[in-house]
N, C-alpha and C positions, 0 to 999 in steps of 0.2 A: 943657770942653777939647772942641774940635771934631776929629773924626777925619776920615779922608777920605771925600768925599761919594759914593763909589761902593761897591756891593758887589760883591765878587769871588765869580765862579763858583766853586761847590765841588761835590764829588758825596757820596754816602752810600755806605757799602759794605753789602754785601748783606743785602737785606731792608729798609733804610731808605730814605725817600723824600726827595728833596731839597726843600728848602721856602725859599723867598724870603721874607725878613721887611718887605719894603717894599710899600707900598699899603694898609696896615690903618690904619684910623681911630686906633687908640690906640698905633701904633708908634712908636718912637725913632727920630730919623734924626741920626746913622747909628746902625746896629745891627750887632752881630756877625752872623756868619753861622752858621745851625744845622746840626749834623749832622756825620757823619764824612767824612773825605776821605783816600782814600790812593791812590797810585799804584803802591804795591808790595804783594806779599803780605804779610799781617800776621796774627798772631793776636789776636786782639782784645785816744755819745760819752761817757766818763767818762775823760776824759784825764788824764795824768799832771800834777799839779799844779793840776789845774783843779778849781773848785769844781763840786759836783754838785747839779742842780736839786732841789729837796724831792720826795720819792716821792708819787706818786697818779696817777690816771687809769687808762687800761686796762691790762691785765696785760702785764708786761714791758716798760713804759714809765715815764718819770717826766715830771711836768708842772713847767711853771714856776710860780713863786709865784701864789697866787691874785689878789693885787692888781694884779700886774703887767699881766695879759692886759687888765684893765678898764681900766687908765691908757692903754693903747695902742690901745684901739679893738677887741679882739678878743671874741668872742661866749664863749669859753672858753680853758682852759689850754691853752698848747701842749703837745704829746706828744713827747717825745724818746725815740728808739731807744738802748737800751744798748749798750755796746761788745759786738760779738759775741765768742763763746768762740773762733771760729775765722774767720780772715778768709777771704772768698771766694777761690776759685782763678782767677786771671786768667792766661790763657796768655802764655807767655814771650814776649819780643821776640826778632827776629832779631838774630843776633850783631852787635855794634856799633852796636845801636838801642836806643831807649827804648820802652817799652811805651806803646799808645796806648790810652786807655780813655775811653769815652762814657756808659757805664751800668755800675754796679757789679752785677755777675752775682748778685743775692741769690735767695732762693726766692721763687716767684710769688706767695705768699700774706705776704710780708714786706712790707708797705706803709711803706717808708722812702724818703725822698728827701733830698737835700744840697744845701746852700747855697753858691753860688760868688759872689762880687762881683768885678767887672773894672776895670782903669783907674785910678781913685782921683782923677777931677777934683773930686768934691763932697765936703766935709770939713766936715759938718754936725754940731756939738757936740750936738745933741739926738739925731742918730742913736746916737751913742756910748751916751747914756743909755737908748735903746730896747734898744740890742744888749745892754747889761749888764744892764738889768732882765729882760729875757727870756731871757737866757743863750744867745742866738744863736750855734750853732757855725758861724761863716764861713770858708771858704777864701778868701783875698784872692789875687788875682792882679793885682798892682801894676806899672804902667809908670813908669819912672823919670822921663822928661820930664813926666809928669802928676802923679804923686803925691809927687815929691822936695819940693815947695814946702813940705810939712809932713808927713814922714814919722812926726812924732810922734803925729799924729792916728791913724795906723794902728797905731801901737805901743801905744796906750791901748786900742783895740779887741782887738788881740793879748791883752793883758794883764788883761780884764776878767774873768777867771774861767771863760770859755765855751769855752776850748780852741779859739779860733780861730788861724788860722796865716797866715803872709805867704810867698806864693810868686811866681815869675816870670811877667812877662809883656811882656818884652823892654824894652829902654832908650828906644825911640821909637815903639813902636807901627806898624811897618811891616808890608805884604803880605810875608811872608817867601817866598813862592814866587816872587817877582820877583828876589830876590837871590841872588849866589852863595853856595857853601857857606862861604867864609870871611866873607863878610857877615853870613850868618846866625849865624854863630859868634860874631862880634863881639856882635851883639845880644843874643844868649842868655847868654854868657859874661860880658858887662860887666855885665848886670842880676845875674847870679849874686854877682859879686865886690862890686857897690854894696851889694846886700842884705845880704852877709854882712858887709861893713864897718860897716853900720849897725845891723844887726840882731844881729849875733852868730852867724848860722849860714847856710849854702848851701841854698836850698830844694830839696827834693827832686822839687816839681811844677813843671812849666811848661804854659803855655797860649799858643799861638800867636794872634796878632791876628786877628781875623775867623774863627778856626779853620782858616786856611789854612795848609798844610804840604805838604813833599814827602820823598823819602827823605834829601835833603841836611839838613832839620830835624831828623829822627830821629837821623841821625849826629851833628850838632852839638850837639844836646842832651845826647846821651850823652858826647860829649867835653866837656861843661861840667858833668858831675857831676848831670844829672838822671836821676831813675829812671823817671819817668812823664810823658806828654804827656796833658794833660787836656782832653776836649771836653765836650759836653753833648748833651742830646737836648729841653731845654725851655728857653725863654727867657722871661723876665719882661719884658713891655713895661710900659706905664704903669698899664693897668687889669686885664689879663688875661696868661696864658700863651700862647704860641704853640708848637706841638708839631713836631717833625720827623716823627713820625708819628702818626695816630689823633687823638683830640681830647680825651684826658684823660692824667694822670700815669700812670706805670708803675714798679712796684716797681725801686728802684735808679736812678732819674733822677736825674741830676746837672742842678741848675738854675743856667742863667746870669743874674745880674742885673749892674747897673753902679751905681758911685757916682757917681751923677747929681744935678743939680739942677733947679730949675724952668726955667732957660733951654733946657735939653735934654729937659725931661719936659713940655714944653707947659703950664707954669704949675704942674705938681704938683711936691709935694716928695719928697725921698727917703724921709721918713717915710711919706706917703703911698702910695707906690709898694710901700713894704716891708710895710705893713700890708694893702694888698691881696693881695700874693703868699701871705703867711702866712693871710689869710682863704680864698684857693683852696687851699692845702694842707690846710688845717682842712675845708673843704667836702668835699673828696674823700676824707676819712678818713685822712691820711697823718701818719706821725710823721716827724721830723727827725733825721736821723744825724749824727754827726760824720764826714767823709770821710776824715780821716786814720787812723780806727779801723779801716776797711775796706779800706785799701790798705797 
């Protein structure tokens, strides 16, 4: 599914650098906008009912089954961060707004990152096998106009024992900053209602398309029953990460990827992109956490 062919300018809050994701040899077009954006002052997995990967690997982590990593082209078992005893403290939102989170505030020595996938254009059955075999805890942000042709695909991903979840990414993937408060509310609440009807639950998390939002977005999301607006600091392209700041992962990074196929990945498959993403996580010595365990 092709989105708008232009990137919408955004800004990063204190200390973060603006980063355009165009012009890179392995970038995806169109691609979401990296970083935090606010115009207002703001404060900044062993899931219930989910199967737990077999123990192993480094202290305080669990590893995917030994054979799974070989099957999917990894050099060793993935390492998973356990559910923290105490959730990180995130500053409260302003009254009548939702919290905005673009990195989980974990200790500096806690090398954990989080996987998020957006949109829902690609529905590759092989990816379902990969995610199930590796027990990837994925926070999905689905757009109705893109994903609804086969919501059952994402239901299978949710129910594979990894603790993956389904969240809100609007009805039609607009740039919310160009819309009125009422139009934003229609996009957000409308998808809340459709996801609740299809999956039995109103998602607590929302991600604005391209990361673009304003104060109206925070108010509309709050009125739609959302608790947190989720952004990111790292974006997976075709072969490599692009970073909002620096040149490496940082503890607590939320990674943005997309459900995309060869037509939008310049011939690469969703499997290949995900394998490269997991390899980069391993190369930098990080574990994968379940985002919902930390929020």
